[in-house]
mmCIF entry with sequence, helices, sheets and N, C-alpha, C, O atoms, coordinates in Angstrom:
data_MODEL
# 
_entry.id   MODEL 
# 
_entity.id                         1 
_entity.type                       polymer 
_entity.pdbx_number_of_molecules   1 
# 
_entity_poly.entity_id                      1 
_entity_poly.type                           'polypeptide(L)' 
_entity_poly.nstd_linkage                   no 
_entity_poly.nstd_monomer                   no 
_entity_poly.pdbx_seq_one_letter_code       MPEIFRFFGYSFFFYSQEHEPLHVHVEGNRGHAKFNWDGDHFSL 
_entity_poly.pdbx_seq_one_letter_code_can   MPEIFRFFGYSFFFYSQEHEPLHVHVEGNRGHAKFNWDGDHFSL 
_entity_poly.pdbx_strand_id                 A 
# 
loop_
_entity_poly_seq.entity_id 
_entity_poly_seq.num 
_entity_poly_seq.mon_id 
_entity_poly_seq.hetero 
1 1  MET n 
1 2  PRO n 
1 3  GLU n 
1 4  ILE n 
1 5  PHE n 
1 6  ARG n 
1 7  PHE n 
1 8  PHE n 
1 9  GLY n 
1 10 TYR n 
1 11 SER n 
1 12 PHE n 
1 13 PHE n 
1 14 PHE n 
1 15 TYR n 
1 16 SER n 
1 17 GLN n 
1 18 GLU n 
1 19 HIS n 
1 20 GLU n 
1 21 PRO n 
1 22 LEU n 
1 23 HIS n 
1 24 VAL n 
1 25 HIS n 
1 26 VAL n 
1 27 GLU n 
1 28 GLY n 
1 29 ASN n 
1 30 ARG n 
1 31 GLY n 
1 32 HIS n 
1 33 ALA n 
1 34 LYS n 
1 35 PHE n 
1 36 ASN n 
1 37 TRP n 
1 38 ASP n 
1 39 GLY n 
1 40 ASP n 
1 41 HIS n 
1 42 PHE n 
1 43 SER n 
1 44 LEU n 
# 
_struct_asym.id          A 
_struct_asym.entity_id   1 
# 
_struct_sheet.id               AA1 
_struct_sheet.type             ? 
_struct_sheet.number_strands   5 
_struct_sheet.details          ? 
# 
loop_
_struct_sheet_order.sheet_id 
_struct_sheet_order.range_id_1 
_struct_sheet_order.range_id_2 
_struct_sheet_order.offset 
_struct_sheet_order.sense 
AA1 1 2 ? anti-parallel 
AA1 2 3 ? anti-parallel 
AA1 3 4 ? anti-parallel 
AA1 4 5 ? anti-parallel 
# 
loop_
_struct_sheet_range.sheet_id 
_struct_sheet_range.id 
_struct_sheet_range.beg_label_comp_id 
_struct_sheet_range.beg_label_asym_id 
_struct_sheet_range.beg_label_seq_id 
_struct_sheet_range.pdbx_beg_PDB_ins_code 
_struct_sheet_range.end_label_comp_id 
_struct_sheet_range.end_label_asym_id 
_struct_sheet_range.end_label_seq_id 
_struct_sheet_range.pdbx_end_PDB_ins_code 
_struct_sheet_range.beg_auth_comp_id 
_struct_sheet_range.beg_auth_asym_id 
_struct_sheet_range.beg_auth_seq_id 
_struct_sheet_range.end_auth_comp_id 
_struct_sheet_range.end_auth_asym_id 
_struct_sheet_range.end_auth_seq_id 
AA1 1 GLU A 3  ? PHE A 7  ? GLU A 3  PHE A 7  
AA1 2 TYR A 10 ? PHE A 13 ? TYR A 10 PHE A 13 
AA1 3 HIS A 23 ? GLY A 28 ? HIS A 23 GLY A 28 
AA1 4 GLY A 31 ? TRP A 37 ? GLY A 31 TRP A 37 
AA1 5 PHE A 42 ? SER A 43 ? PHE A 42 SER A 43 
# 
loop_
_atom_site.group_PDB 
_atom_site.id 
_atom_site.type_symbol 
_atom_site.label_atom_id 
_atom_site.label_alt_id 
_atom_site.label_comp_id 
_atom_site.label_asym_id 
_atom_site.label_entity_id 
_atom_site.label_seq_id 
_atom_site.pdbx_PDB_ins_code 
_atom_site.Cartn_x 
_atom_site.Cartn_y 
_atom_site.Cartn_z 
_atom_site.occupancy 
_atom_site.B_iso_or_equiv 
_atom_site.pdbx_formal_charge 
_atom_site.auth_seq_id 
_atom_site.auth_comp_id 
_atom_site.auth_asym_id 
_atom_site.auth_atom_id 
_atom_site.pdbx_PDB_model_num 
ATOM 1   N N  . MET A 1 1  ? 35.648 34.102 -48.905 1.00 0.00 ? 1  MET A N  1 
ATOM 2   C CA . MET A 1 1  ? 35.440 32.679 -48.977 1.00 0.00 ? 1  MET A CA 1 
ATOM 3   C C  . MET A 1 1  ? 33.964 32.404 -49.160 1.00 0.00 ? 1  MET A C  1 
ATOM 4   O O  . MET A 1 1  ? 33.166 32.810 -48.315 1.00 0.00 ? 1  MET A O  1 
ATOM 5   N N  . PRO A 1 2  ? 33.573 31.743 -50.210 1.00 0.00 ? 2  PRO A N  1 
ATOM 6   C CA . PRO A 1 2  ? 32.168 31.413 -50.432 1.00 0.00 ? 2  PRO A CA 1 
ATOM 7   C C  . PRO A 1 2  ? 31.705 30.309 -49.479 1.00 0.00 ? 2  PRO A C  1 
ATOM 8   O O  . PRO A 1 2  ? 32.305 29.236 -49.416 1.00 0.00 ? 2  PRO A O  1 
ATOM 9   N N  . GLU A 1 3  ? 30.640 30.586 -48.747 1.00 0.00 ? 3  GLU A N  1 
ATOM 10  C CA . GLU A 1 3  ? 30.071 29.579 -47.857 1.00 0.00 ? 3  GLU A CA 1 
ATOM 11  C C  . GLU A 1 3  ? 29.079 28.741 -48.651 1.00 0.00 ? 3  GLU A C  1 
ATOM 12  O O  . GLU A 1 3  ? 28.211 29.279 -49.338 1.00 0.00 ? 3  GLU A O  1 
ATOM 13  N N  . ILE A 1 4  ? 29.209 27.429 -48.556 1.00 0.00 ? 4  ILE A N  1 
ATOM 14  C CA . ILE A 1 4  ? 28.311 26.521 -49.262 1.00 0.00 ? 4  ILE A CA 1 
ATOM 15  C C  . ILE A 1 4  ? 26.992 26.428 -48.507 1.00 0.00 ? 4  ILE A C  1 
ATOM 16  O O  . ILE A 1 4  ? 25.924 26.630 -49.086 1.00 0.00 ? 4  ILE A O  1 
ATOM 17  N N  . PHE A 1 5  ? 27.069 26.119 -47.200 1.00 0.00 ? 5  PHE A N  1 
ATOM 18  C CA . PHE A 1 5  ? 25.876 26.103 -46.356 1.00 0.00 ? 5  PHE A CA 1 
ATOM 19  C C  . PHE A 1 5  ? 26.275 25.994 -44.895 1.00 0.00 ? 5  PHE A C  1 
ATOM 20  O O  . PHE A 1 5  ? 27.439 25.762 -44.569 1.00 0.00 ? 5  PHE A O  1 
ATOM 21  N N  . ARG A 1 6  ? 25.279 26.168 -44.011 1.00 0.00 ? 6  ARG A N  1 
ATOM 22  C CA . ARG A 1 6  ? 25.451 25.980 -42.563 1.00 0.00 ? 6  ARG A CA 1 
ATOM 23  C C  . ARG A 1 6  ? 24.526 24.856 -42.139 1.00 0.00 ? 6  ARG A C  1 
ATOM 24  O O  . ARG A 1 6  ? 23.401 24.736 -42.626 1.00 0.00 ? 6  ARG A O  1 
ATOM 25  N N  . PHE A 1 7  ? 25.025 24.026 -41.213 1.00 0.00 ? 7  PHE A N  1 
ATOM 26  C CA . PHE A 1 7  ? 24.257 22.872 -40.762 1.00 0.00 ? 7  PHE A CA 1 
ATOM 27  C C  . PHE A 1 7  ? 24.602 22.594 -39.310 1.00 0.00 ? 7  PHE A C  1 
ATOM 28  O O  . PHE A 1 7  ? 25.751 22.278 -39.003 1.00 0.00 ? 7  PHE A O  1 
ATOM 29  N N  . PHE A 1 8  ? 23.636 22.705 -38.412 1.00 0.00 ? 8  PHE A N  1 
ATOM 30  C CA . PHE A 1 8  ? 23.824 22.464 -36.983 1.00 0.00 ? 8  PHE A CA 1 
ATOM 31  C C  . PHE A 1 8  ? 25.037 23.187 -36.409 1.00 0.00 ? 8  PHE A C  1 
ATOM 32  O O  . PHE A 1 8  ? 25.792 22.605 -35.630 1.00 0.00 ? 8  PHE A O  1 
ATOM 33  N N  . GLY A 1 9  ? 25.230 24.439 -36.782 1.00 0.00 ? 9  GLY A N  1 
ATOM 34  C CA . GLY A 1 9  ? 26.326 25.233 -36.247 1.00 0.00 ? 9  GLY A CA 1 
ATOM 35  C C  . GLY A 1 9  ? 27.650 25.068 -36.964 1.00 0.00 ? 9  GLY A C  1 
ATOM 36  O O  . GLY A 1 9  ? 28.645 25.671 -36.559 1.00 0.00 ? 9  GLY A O  1 
ATOM 37  N N  . TYR A 1 10 ? 27.689 24.263 -38.024 1.00 0.00 ? 10 TYR A N  1 
ATOM 38  C CA . TYR A 1 10 ? 28.902 24.070 -38.816 1.00 0.00 ? 10 TYR A CA 1 
ATOM 39  C C  . TYR A 1 10 ? 28.804 24.875 -40.106 1.00 0.00 ? 10 TYR A C  1 
ATOM 40  O O  . TYR A 1 10 ? 27.749 24.924 -40.739 1.00 0.00 ? 10 TYR A O  1 
ATOM 41  N N  . SER A 1 11 ? 29.891 25.495 -40.484 1.00 0.00 ? 11 SER A N  1 
ATOM 42  C CA . SER A 1 11 ? 29.965 26.258 -41.720 1.00 0.00 ? 11 SER A CA 1 
ATOM 43  C C  . SER A 1 11 ? 30.813 25.490 -42.723 1.00 0.00 ? 11 SER A C  1 
ATOM 44  O O  . SER A 1 11 ? 31.958 25.151 -42.426 1.00 0.00 ? 11 SER A O  1 
ATOM 45  N N  . PHE A 1 12 ? 30.280 25.213 -43.893 1.00 0.00 ? 12 PHE A N  1 
ATOM 46  C CA . PHE A 1 12 ? 30.980 24.499 -44.967 1.00 0.00 ? 12 PHE A CA 1 
ATOM 47  C C  . PHE A 1 12 ? 31.345 25.523 -46.026 1.00 0.00 ? 12 PHE A C  1 
ATOM 48  O O  . PHE A 1 12 ? 30.471 26.226 -46.533 1.00 0.00 ? 12 PHE A O  1 
ATOM 49  N N  . PHE A 1 13 ? 32.629 25.618 -46.369 1.00 0.00 ? 13 PHE A N  1 
ATOM 50  C CA . PHE A 1 13 ? 33.057 26.652 -47.306 1.00 0.00 ? 13 PHE A CA 1 
ATOM 51  C C  . PHE A 1 13 ? 34.289 26.218 -48.077 1.00 0.00 ? 13 PHE A C  1 
ATOM 52  O O  . PHE A 1 13 ? 34.902 25.195 -47.770 1.00 0.00 ? 13 PHE A O  1 
ATOM 53  N N  . PHE A 1 14 ? 34.650 27.017 -49.094 1.00 0.00 ? 14 PHE A N  1 
ATOM 54  C CA . PHE A 1 14 ? 35.852 26.762 -49.882 1.00 0.00 ? 14 PHE A CA 1 
ATOM 55  C C  . PHE A 1 14 ? 36.501 28.089 -50.220 1.00 0.00 ? 14 PHE A C  1 
ATOM 56  O O  . PHE A 1 14 ? 35.870 29.143 -50.131 1.00 0.00 ? 14 PHE A O  1 
ATOM 57  N N  . TYR A 1 15 ? 37.741 28.033 -50.601 1.00 0.00 ? 15 TYR A N  1 
ATOM 58  C CA . TYR A 1 15 ? 38.467 29.212 -51.071 1.00 0.00 ? 15 TYR A CA 1 
ATOM 59  C C  . TYR A 1 15 ? 38.682 29.052 -52.570 1.00 0.00 ? 15 TYR A C  1 
ATOM 60  O O  . TYR A 1 15 ? 39.154 28.007 -53.017 1.00 0.00 ? 15 TYR A O  1 
ATOM 61  N N  . SER A 1 16 ? 38.345 30.065 -53.348 1.00 0.00 ? 16 SER A N  1 
ATOM 62  C CA . SER A 1 16 ? 38.588 29.976 -54.782 1.00 0.00 ? 16 SER A CA 1 
ATOM 63  C C  . SER A 1 16 ? 40.086 30.082 -55.037 1.00 0.00 ? 16 SER A C  1 
ATOM 64  O O  . SER A 1 16 ? 40.801 30.732 -54.274 1.00 0.00 ? 16 SER A O  1 
ATOM 65  N N  . GLN A 1 17 ? 40.553 29.464 -56.078 1.00 0.00 ? 17 GLN A N  1 
ATOM 66  C CA . GLN A 1 17 ? 41.972 29.474 -56.472 1.00 0.00 ? 17 GLN A CA 1 
ATOM 67  C C  . GLN A 1 17 ? 42.884 28.832 -55.435 1.00 0.00 ? 17 GLN A C  1 
ATOM 68  O O  . GLN A 1 17 ? 44.051 29.209 -55.335 1.00 0.00 ? 17 GLN A O  1 
ATOM 69  N N  . GLU A 1 18 ? 42.386 27.877 -54.665 1.00 0.00 ? 18 GLU A N  1 
ATOM 70  C CA . GLU A 1 18 ? 43.214 27.195 -53.676 1.00 0.00 ? 18 GLU A CA 1 
ATOM 71  C C  . GLU A 1 18 ? 43.814 25.939 -54.297 1.00 0.00 ? 18 GLU A C  1 
ATOM 72  O O  . GLU A 1 18 ? 43.415 25.538 -55.391 1.00 0.00 ? 18 GLU A O  1 
ATOM 73  N N  . HIS A 1 19 ? 44.757 25.322 -53.618 1.00 0.00 ? 19 HIS A N  1 
ATOM 74  C CA . HIS A 1 19 ? 45.538 24.187 -54.112 1.00 0.00 ? 19 HIS A CA 1 
ATOM 75  C C  . HIS A 1 19 ? 44.686 22.942 -54.342 1.00 0.00 ? 19 HIS A C  1 
ATOM 76  O O  . HIS A 1 19 ? 43.583 22.813 -53.812 1.00 0.00 ? 19 HIS A O  1 
ATOM 77  N N  . GLU A 1 20 ? 45.223 22.039 -55.139 1.00 0.00 ? 20 GLU A N  1 
ATOM 78  C CA . GLU A 1 20 ? 44.622 20.725 -55.371 1.00 0.00 ? 20 GLU A CA 1 
ATOM 79  C C  . GLU A 1 20 ? 44.984 19.827 -54.203 1.00 0.00 ? 20 GLU A C  1 
ATOM 80  O O  . GLU A 1 20 ? 45.973 20.128 -53.535 1.00 0.00 ? 20 GLU A O  1 
ATOM 81  N N  . PRO A 1 21 ? 44.281 18.763 -53.902 1.00 0.00 ? 21 PRO A N  1 
ATOM 82  C CA . PRO A 1 21 ? 43.046 18.304 -54.529 1.00 0.00 ? 21 PRO A CA 1 
ATOM 83  C C  . PRO A 1 21 ? 41.866 19.169 -54.089 1.00 0.00 ? 21 PRO A C  1 
ATOM 84  O O  . PRO A 1 21 ? 41.955 19.932 -53.127 1.00 0.00 ? 21 PRO A O  1 
ATOM 85  N N  . LEU A 1 22 ? 40.756 19.029 -54.822 1.00 0.00 ? 22 LEU A N  1 
ATOM 86  C CA . LEU A 1 22 ? 39.547 19.749 -54.439 1.00 0.00 ? 22 LEU A CA 1 
ATOM 87  C C  . LEU A 1 22 ? 39.176 19.368 -53.006 1.00 0.00 ? 22 LEU A C  1 
ATOM 88  O O  . LEU A 1 22 ? 39.258 18.200 -52.627 1.00 0.00 ? 22 LEU A O  1 
ATOM 89  N N  . HIS A 1 23 ? 38.771 20.353 -52.221 1.00 0.00 ? 23 HIS A N  1 
ATOM 90  C CA . HIS A 1 23 ? 38.421 20.077 -50.838 1.00 0.00 ? 23 HIS A CA 1 
ATOM 91  C C  . HIS A 1 23 ? 37.452 21.126 -50.305 1.00 0.00 ? 23 HIS A C  1 
ATOM 92  O O  . HIS A 1 23 ? 37.290 22.203 -50.880 1.00 0.00 ? 23 HIS A O  1 
ATOM 93  N N  . VAL A 1 24 ? 36.812 20.777 -49.184 1.00 0.00 ? 24 VAL A N  1 
ATOM 94  C CA . VAL A 1 24 ? 35.862 21.650 -48.510 1.00 0.00 ? 24 VAL A CA 1 
ATOM 95  C C  . VAL A 1 24 ? 36.320 21.804 -47.064 1.00 0.00 ? 24 VAL A C  1 
ATOM 96  O O  . VAL A 1 24 ? 36.689 20.824 -46.417 1.00 0.00 ? 24 VAL A O  1 
ATOM 97  N N  . HIS A 1 25 ? 36.295 23.029 -46.562 1.00 0.00 ? 25 HIS A N  1 
ATOM 98  C CA . HIS A 1 25 ? 36.623 23.312 -45.170 1.00 0.00 ? 25 HIS A CA 1 
ATOM 99  C C  . HIS A 1 25 ? 35.327 23.318 -44.369 1.00 0.00 ? 25 HIS A C  1 
ATOM 100 O O  . HIS A 1 25 ? 34.280 23.744 -44.858 1.00 0.00 ? 25 HIS A O  1 
ATOM 101 N N  . VAL A 1 26 ? 35.415 22.831 -43.114 1.00 0.00 ? 26 VAL A N  1 
ATOM 102 C CA . VAL A 1 26 ? 34.269 22.832 -42.212 1.00 0.00 ? 26 VAL A CA 1 
ATOM 103 C C  . VAL A 1 26 ? 34.737 23.414 -40.887 1.00 0.00 ? 26 VAL A C  1 
ATOM 104 O O  . VAL A 1 26 ? 35.748 22.981 -40.334 1.00 0.00 ? 26 VAL A O  1 
ATOM 105 N N  . GLU A 1 27 ? 33.994 24.404 -40.376 1.00 0.00 ? 27 GLU A N  1 
ATOM 106 C CA . GLU A 1 27 ? 34.325 25.004 -39.082 1.00 0.00 ? 27 GLU A CA 1 
ATOM 107 C C  . GLU A 1 27 ? 33.118 24.980 -38.179 1.00 0.00 ? 27 GLU A C  1 
ATOM 108 O O  . GLU A 1 27 ? 31.986 25.196 -38.611 1.00 0.00 ? 27 GLU A O  1 
ATOM 109 N N  . GLY A 1 28 ? 33.385 24.709 -36.902 1.00 0.00 ? 28 GLY A N  1 
ATOM 110 C CA . GLY A 1 28 ? 32.353 24.734 -35.879 1.00 0.00 ? 28 GLY A CA 1 
ATOM 111 C C  . GLY A 1 28 ? 32.918 25.306 -34.599 1.00 0.00 ? 28 GLY A C  1 
ATOM 112 O O  . GLY A 1 28 ? 34.045 25.802 -34.585 1.00 0.00 ? 28 GLY A O  1 
ATOM 113 N N  . ASN A 1 29 ? 32.154 25.246 -33.525 1.00 0.00 ? 29 ASN A N  1 
ATOM 114 C CA . ASN A 1 29 ? 32.580 25.788 -32.238 1.00 0.00 ? 29 ASN A CA 1 
ATOM 115 C C  . ASN A 1 29 ? 33.831 25.105 -31.696 1.00 0.00 ? 29 ASN A C  1 
ATOM 116 O O  . ASN A 1 29 ? 34.641 25.745 -31.025 1.00 0.00 ? 29 ASN A O  1 
ATOM 117 N N  . ARG A 1 30 ? 33.996 23.826 -31.977 1.00 0.00 ? 30 ARG A N  1 
ATOM 118 C CA . ARG A 1 30 ? 35.065 23.059 -31.362 1.00 0.00 ? 30 ARG A CA 1 
ATOM 119 C C  . ARG A 1 30 ? 36.248 22.785 -32.279 1.00 0.00 ? 30 ARG A C  1 
ATOM 120 O O  . ARG A 1 30 ? 37.120 21.990 -31.930 1.00 0.00 ? 30 ARG A O  1 
ATOM 121 N N  . GLY A 1 31 ? 36.300 23.422 -33.442 1.00 0.00 ? 31 GLY A N  1 
ATOM 122 C CA . GLY A 1 31 ? 37.449 23.212 -34.309 1.00 0.00 ? 31 GLY A CA 1 
ATOM 123 C C  . GLY A 1 31 ? 37.098 23.287 -35.776 1.00 0.00 ? 31 GLY A C  1 
ATOM 124 O O  . GLY A 1 31 ? 36.067 23.832 -36.171 1.00 0.00 ? 31 GLY A O  1 
ATOM 125 N N  . HIS A 1 32 ? 37.998 22.716 -36.580 1.00 0.00 ? 32 HIS A N  1 
ATOM 126 C CA . HIS A 1 32 ? 37.798 22.746 -38.025 1.00 0.00 ? 32 HIS A CA 1 
ATOM 127 C C  . HIS A 1 32 ? 38.361 21.474 -38.655 1.00 0.00 ? 32 HIS A C  1 
ATOM 128 O O  . HIS A 1 32 ? 39.149 20.756 -38.040 1.00 0.00 ? 32 HIS A O  1 
ATOM 129 N N  . ALA A 1 33 ? 37.943 21.213 -39.884 1.00 0.00 ? 33 ALA A N  1 
ATOM 130 C CA . ALA A 1 33 ? 38.401 20.048 -40.632 1.00 0.00 ? 33 ALA A CA 1 
ATOM 131 C C  . ALA A 1 33 ? 38.450 20.409 -42.110 1.00 0.00 ? 33 ALA A C  1 
ATOM 132 O O  . ALA A 1 33 ? 37.858 21.397 -42.544 1.00 0.00 ? 33 ALA A O  1 
ATOM 133 N N  . LYS A 1 34 ? 39.170 19.588 -42.874 1.00 0.00 ? 34 LYS A N  1 
ATOM 134 C CA . LYS A 1 34 ? 39.234 19.755 -44.322 1.00 0.00 ? 34 LYS A CA 1 
ATOM 135 C C  . LYS A 1 34 ? 38.954 18.390 -44.947 1.00 0.00 ? 34 LYS A C  1 
ATOM 136 O O  . LYS A 1 34 ? 39.621 17.405 -44.631 1.00 0.00 ? 34 LYS A O  1 
ATOM 137 N N  . PHE A 1 35 ? 37.972 18.344 -45.830 1.00 0.00 ? 35 PHE A N  1 
ATOM 138 C CA . PHE A 1 35 ? 37.603 17.112 -46.502 1.00 0.00 ? 35 PHE A CA 1 
ATOM 139 C C  . PHE A 1 35 ? 38.033 17.186 -47.959 1.00 0.00 ? 35 PHE A C  1 
ATOM 140 O O  . PHE A 1 35 ? 37.635 18.100 -48.681 1.00 0.00 ? 35 PHE A O  1 
ATOM 141 N N  . ASN A 1 36 ? 38.844 16.228 -48.393 1.00 0.00 ? 36 ASN A N  1 
ATOM 142 C CA . ASN A 1 36 ? 39.315 16.154 -49.778 1.00 0.00 ? 36 ASN A CA 1 
ATOM 143 C C  . ASN A 1 36 ? 38.313 15.381 -50.623 1.00 0.00 ? 36 ASN A C  1 
ATOM 144 O O  . ASN A 1 36 ? 37.669 14.448 -50.142 1.00 0.00 ? 36 ASN A O  1 
ATOM 145 N N  . TRP A 1 37 ? 38.188 15.774 -51.879 1.00 0.00 ? 37 TRP A N  1 
ATOM 146 C CA . TRP A 1 37 ? 37.280 15.125 -52.828 1.00 0.00 ? 37 TRP A CA 1 
ATOM 147 C C  . TRP A 1 37 ? 38.121 14.506 -53.944 1.00 0.00 ? 37 TRP A C  1 
ATOM 148 O O  . TRP A 1 37 ? 38.885 15.209 -54.605 1.00 0.00 ? 37 TRP A O  1 
ATOM 149 N N  . ASP A 1 38 ? 37.985 13.186 -54.160 1.00 0.00 ? 38 ASP A N  1 
ATOM 150 C CA . ASP A 1 38 ? 38.769 12.520 -55.204 1.00 0.00 ? 38 ASP A CA 1 
ATOM 151 C C  . ASP A 1 38 ? 37.974 12.284 -56.484 1.00 0.00 ? 38 ASP A C  1 
ATOM 152 O O  . ASP A 1 38 ? 38.467 11.640 -57.410 1.00 0.00 ? 38 ASP A O  1 
ATOM 153 N N  . GLY A 1 39 ? 36.766 12.794 -56.541 1.00 0.00 ? 39 GLY A N  1 
ATOM 154 C CA . GLY A 1 39 ? 35.901 12.607 -57.712 1.00 0.00 ? 39 GLY A CA 1 
ATOM 155 C C  . GLY A 1 39 ? 34.774 11.643 -57.422 1.00 0.00 ? 39 GLY A C  1 
ATOM 156 O O  . GLY A 1 39 ? 33.736 11.691 -58.083 1.00 0.00 ? 39 GLY A O  1 
ATOM 157 N N  . ASP A 1 40 ? 34.957 10.757 -56.433 1.00 0.00 ? 40 ASP A N  1 
ATOM 158 C CA . ASP A 1 40 ? 33.929 9.802  -56.034 1.00 0.00 ? 40 ASP A CA 1 
ATOM 159 C C  . ASP A 1 40 ? 33.580 9.871  -54.548 1.00 0.00 ? 40 ASP A C  1 
ATOM 160 O O  . ASP A 1 40 ? 32.431 9.661  -54.160 1.00 0.00 ? 40 ASP A O  1 
ATOM 161 N N  . HIS A 1 41 ? 34.595 10.171 -53.713 1.00 0.00 ? 41 HIS A N  1 
ATOM 162 C CA . HIS A 1 41 ? 34.411 10.126 -52.266 1.00 0.00 ? 41 HIS A CA 1 
ATOM 163 C C  . HIS A 1 41 ? 35.106 11.297 -51.583 1.00 0.00 ? 41 HIS A C  1 
ATOM 164 O O  . HIS A 1 41 ? 36.054 11.878 -52.112 1.00 0.00 ? 41 HIS A O  1 
ATOM 165 N N  . PHE A 1 42 ? 34.617 11.623 -50.413 1.00 0.00 ? 42 PHE A N  1 
ATOM 166 C CA . PHE A 1 42 ? 35.290 12.577 -49.541 1.00 0.00 ? 42 PHE A CA 1 
ATOM 167 C C  . PHE A 1 42 ? 36.126 11.807 -48.535 1.00 0.00 ? 42 PHE A C  1 
ATOM 168 O O  . PHE A 1 42 ? 35.741 10.724 -48.095 1.00 0.00 ? 42 PHE A O  1 
ATOM 169 N N  . SER A 1 43 ? 37.269 12.370 -48.173 1.00 0.00 ? 43 SER A N  1 
ATOM 170 C CA . SER A 1 43 ? 38.090 11.796 -47.098 1.00 0.00 ? 43 SER A CA 1 
ATOM 171 C C  . SER A 1 43 ? 38.558 12.909 -46.186 1.00 0.00 ? 43 SER A C  1 
ATOM 172 O O  . SER A 1 43 ? 38.798 14.031 -46.632 1.00 0.00 ? 43 SER A O  1 
ATOM 173 N N  . LEU A 1 44 ? 38.687 12.599 -44.917 1.00 0.00 ? 44 LEU A N  1 
ATOM 174 C CA . LEU A 1 44 ? 39.083 13.578 -43.919 1.00 0.00 ? 44 LEU A CA 1 
ATOM 175 C C  . LEU A 1 44 ? 40.579 13.778 -43.956 1.00 0.00 ? 44 LEU A C  1 
ATOM 176 O O  . LEU A 1 44 ? 41.115 14.571 -43.183 1.00 0.00 ? 44 LEU A O  1 
# 
């Protein structure tokens, strides 16, 4: 999984060849989230 960057203990990354819509995974000490990208905005 390619890591985009780390920020205050959070890792932002994506998986190549993963399903649509485009999205970014975020992991930290207390859990994880996935943010979808619609071309203009991110949504949780």
